[in-house]
N, C-alpha and C positions, 0 to 999 in steps of 0.2 A: 448603576449600570448604564453603560452607553446606550442612548436611545436607538442607535442603529442595530443594537443586538435584539430588539424586539422584531425587527425585520429578519434578523439572522435566525431566530428561533422559528419563525413562520416558514422561512426558506427550507430549513432542515426537515421540518415536518411535511411540508407540501411537495418539495422537490427531492430533497436528499433521500428521505425514507418513504415518502408518499403513503402515509398511513391510510388504510382503507376502513370504511365503516364496519364496525364489528370485529376489528382485528386487535390483537394484543400487541403492545409495543414494549420492548425491553430497553431501558436506557441505562447505560453505564456512564458514570460521571464522578469526578473527584468531589469529595465532600465540601471543599471550600468554594465550589461553584454551584452551590445549592440554589442561589437566586436564579441563575440561568436555567437550571434543571426544572425549577418550578414553572418558568415560562414555557419550556418544552412540554411539560405535562399539561398545562392549560391549552396549548395549541393542539396537542394530540387529542384531547377530549373534544375540542371544538371540531376537529376533523372527523369525529365519530368513533374514536378508539373504544374498544370494549373494556380494556384495562391497561394501565401503565404500571409496569413492574420496574422498580428501581434497584440497581446494583451499584452501591457506593464503593469508592476506592480512595486511597490516600497514599501518596508516595512516601511520606515519612514512615508510616506504619509498615509499608512494604520493605523499606530499607532496613528498619529495625528487625523485621522477621528474617531477612536474608543474613543479617549480621549475627543474630543471637539465638534464633530458634534451634531446637535440637536437630542434629544433622540428619537423622533418619527420616524426618518428615518430608524431605525433598525427594524421597524415593517412593512416596505413597500418594495416591489420589483417593480420597474418600468417595464412596459412591454418590452421595448427595451432591458433591461438588459438580460432578458431570451430569447427573440426572436432570438437574434444573435446566441446563442449556439444551441437552438432547431432547427433553420432553417439550420445551417451548418451541424448538425448531420443528419437531414433529407435528405440533399443533398449528404451524403456519404463522408464528409470531414474526414481527419485524424487529431488527436489532440496530439500535443507534448508540454509537460509542463516542463520547466526548472526551478528548484528551487534553491535558494541560499539565505539563511537567517541566521540572528543571532538567535540562540536558545533562548536567553534572550530578544530578541528585542521587544516583546510584553508584557513584565513585567509591571504590574501596571495598565493595562487596566481593564475596567469593563467586566468581563467574561460573564455576563448575556447578554451583547450587542451582542456578537458573537453568542450566543445560539439563541437569538431572531431572528437575521438576518438569521441564518440557517433554522429556522422554516418557514420563508416566501420564502426564495430563493430556498430551496430544492424542494418543490412542483412545483415552477414555472419553473424549468429546468428539470422536470421529464422525458421529452422526450430525452433530452441529456444524462441524467444519465442512462436511460434504454439502450440507444444505447451503452454506454460504458460498463455497467455491463454485458450486454449480448454479448459483442464483435461483435456487428453489425458494428462497425467502428474500425479502428486501433487507438490505443492510447498508449502513452508512457510517463513515468515520469523519469526524470534524474536530476542530480544535478551538480552545479559548486561551487568551493570554495568561501568563504566569510571571510573577515578578522576577524570579531568578533567570527565567528564560529571556525575559525582556532585557535584563542587564547583560546577559551573554551576547545578545544580538546588538545592543547599543551601549557598549561599555563606557562611553564618554558622557552618558546622560544620567541625570538624577533619576531616582526610582519612579516617580510619577511621570516624568517626561518619557522615560523608556517604555513604561506601560502604555502611554498614549501612542507612541510610535508603533508598538506592536499591535495595538488595537486597530490603528489605521491600516497597517500592513495586512492584517487578516481580513479586514473589511474589503480592501482592494482586491485581494485574491478571490474573495467571494462575490465580487461584483455588486457590493452593497454601497450605495451612496445615500446621502441625506434626503435627496429628492427623487430617487428613482424607484422602479419596481424591480427588485432583484429576481423575482420569479420569472418575469418576462425576459430579463437579461439572460437567465439560464436557459430558457426555452430556445433562444437564438443561438447560444453557445452550443447546446446539445445538437442542434440542427447542423451546425458547421462541422462538429466532430463526426456526426453520423455520415455526412457526405464524404468525408475523407476516408473513414474506415471502409465504406462501401467500395471506393475506388481501389484501395489496397487489396481488399478481398478479391476483386475482379482480376487483378494482376496474377493471382495464384502463383506466387513465387515459390521456386524450389529451394532457394537459399538466399541469404543476405551476407554481404561481406563488408565488415566495418574496418576502417583505417583512420588513424590520425597521427599527429606529430609526437604525441606522448608515448607512443609505442603500441597502441591497440592495433592488432591485426588479427581479426577474428571472423571465422566463417560459421554461420548458423544455418543449419538446414531446418526447414519447416515441414511439419507432417502433412500427409495427403488430406485434403478436405478441410484444411484450417480456414478460419475466418478471423477478421480483426474486430476487436471490441473497443469500447471507449465511450466517454460521456455517460449517457444513461443506458441502462440495461433493462431487460424485461424479465421479471420473475416467471416461474413456471405457470403462474396464474395470469400472466400477461400484464402485470403491474410494473410500470416503469419507475426506476429509482436511480440515484447516483451513489455508487458505493463509496467514492471518495469525494469530499468537498473541501478544498478545491480539487479540480482535475483538469489537466491539459493533455493527457496522454491518450495514445491509441496503442493497443497491445494485442499480442497473440502468444501462443505457446510454441516453443521450439521443439524439434525432435530430440528426444532424450539422448540418443547416441550420436547426434549429428552436429556437435559443437567442437570446433578445433581452432587452436590458436591462443592468442593472449588478449586479455581485457584489462585495461588500466583504469582505475577509478579516477574520477575528476572532482568529486565533492566528498566531504567527510562522511563517514559511515558511523552512526551512533548506535552502539549496541552494548548491553550489559554495563551501562554506566560509564562507558569509555567512548572517546571520539577518536576514530582511526582516520587520520588525514589522507593518507595515500597508500594504496596497495594494488597488487595485480594478481590475477588468477590466470594460470595456464591450463588449457583444456585439451584433452585427447579423447576422441570418440565420446564426447559429451561429459567426461569426468574431469573434475578439478584435480590435477596431478601435482600442482605446485602453487605455493603462495609466497609472494614477495611483500615484505613490509619493512619500514624503517625501524620499528621497535619489536624486538623478539616477543615481548608480552602480547602485543597486538596480533602477532602471527599465531601464537598459541590460542588466543581467543577465537580467531577465525577458524582455526583447525577444530576447536571444540564445536563451533556452530555447524560446520559442514560434516560433522560425524554424529549428529543427533540421531540420524538413521541413514540407511543406504541411499535414499533419494536426495538427501541434503547436499550431496556432492555434485549434483547435476542441476542444470538450469531448468526453471519452470516458467519463465516469462521473458518476453522481448517487448519492450515498450519504446515508442517513438514520441519524442517531445522536441519541437524546434528550439534551437538556441535562442531564437528571436521571439520566444513565447512571452506572454504577459508577466509571468512570475520571474522568469529569467531576466527580463528587462528591468525588474525592480532592483537588480544588483544587490540582493541581500542573501546572506546565508542564514537559513532558519534553524539549522541544527536539528531539524525534524524531518523525517522521511516523507511525511504527508505533503509537505511543501516542497522540499528540495527535489524530490523525484519528479515534480511537475515543472521543474526548471531545467530538466536535463533528460536526454535519452537514458534509459536505465535497463538493467537486467535484474533478474531475481533468481537466486538459487533456492531450490526446494520445490514445493508443489506447483503443478501446472493448473491453471484454470482450464476447463474442458472446452476450449475454443476450436473444436472441430465439429463437423456436421454430425448431429446426433450424440455429441459427447455428454451432454447433461443426463441422458438416459442410459449411458453405458455403465457396465459394471467396472470395478477397479481393474479386473483382468482385461477387459475389452479396451479400456483406455491405455493400459500398458502396451497391449498388442498394437495399438494405433500409434504408439511412439510418445505418449504423454508421460511425464514424470510424476511419481507419487512420493509424498513426504509429509511429515507432521509440521514442517517449518516452511516459511516463505519469507525471504529477506531481500529487499531491493537494494541495489547499489548503482551509483550513477557513473555513466561512461560518456556522456555527451560533452562536446567541446565545440569551440568556434570553428574548428577546421575539420570536424568529423565528416567523413565520407561514408555513405552506405550505398552499395550497388546491389540491386536485386537481380537474380538470374531466374528466368522462367524455365518451365519444363522443356521448351523447345530451344533453349540455349540463348535466348535474347538477354542482353545485359541492359538493365534500365536503371538510371540514377534515381535513387530514392531520397538521399540527402546529399547536398552539395554545400560545402562551407557551413556545416552545422544546421542547415535548414532544409525543409522539404523542397524537392526539385519540381514539384507539381502542386 
């Protein structure tokens, strides 16, 4: 194990999830990363965790299941599968997910099986999802290198060299160096993101207008009382945590029926074991009414994703990331949304985070009335480019540049 990963484990426990004394921590992790999981467990107990609950997973086993399991199981969610997550969320546990997968590892599966499974599993874990989306509990997603992922990113390198390059890349995005204190580095990073999201909230924009040379021409209205989030967030108990590590974004929710125009993707979208290189969505009154892709198969996959439920066809997130951000400047395509979304402005179709005043305590009906989208899915896709322009319009009609030539104008 790379000695820097000892710092990584401490960083995830102290900053990413910020485990509190007496709190239960749930860790989801691939079985082949057990050594790192053990480091996380030790750090969690050092921080005073009451109990660490492990949820192991394995991409090979998941693939075999989607390929060969009886078809009817994908339309069923056994009660115990949902009860565990819902109960732990109700008890105030924190949730740390470590991902490490081959981007091509699910190629060839029947994508409709994953969609059907999401349709039954999503509603079954609604309590857990609500706790996460509303930041009622601490949660964090981070990543570890995987050999096939490394080969995909660095095809000209031998296996060991590719893995070293991916380890180095991940450590760089996480602000981990051999001789630094990454916890302090993240404190300063969070302070910078907090200052920018405060300024964006004070503008109180009515709408944002996106344009670039690829064909994006999109107007996004924002709901009354919205605010911008990013960096670290506070749980309902006032505990600060970083939901995504790494993170460079500042985000808010759009108004469900207030999105019009065309959004063209700028980075590959990895979903269902497939990599979709370029696509475009056309919106009318918030709804995706047309999909353009180069491959008919990919169009069908996207159509399946946006029909998981009624809300999947509407936007749930607007996120700003400068083109000149640290991860973007690495000039690497990670083939993983956790990293690629932090190198580019992005949007997400599906559920909104309740980033409006009082949103965390609203009922589903109240959030809908306030203009927020509801869905069991949330999928990010990238729209940032070197020439992206974003102009914000205030409620009194002022037009303020937000992005000029791909970067913040202030």
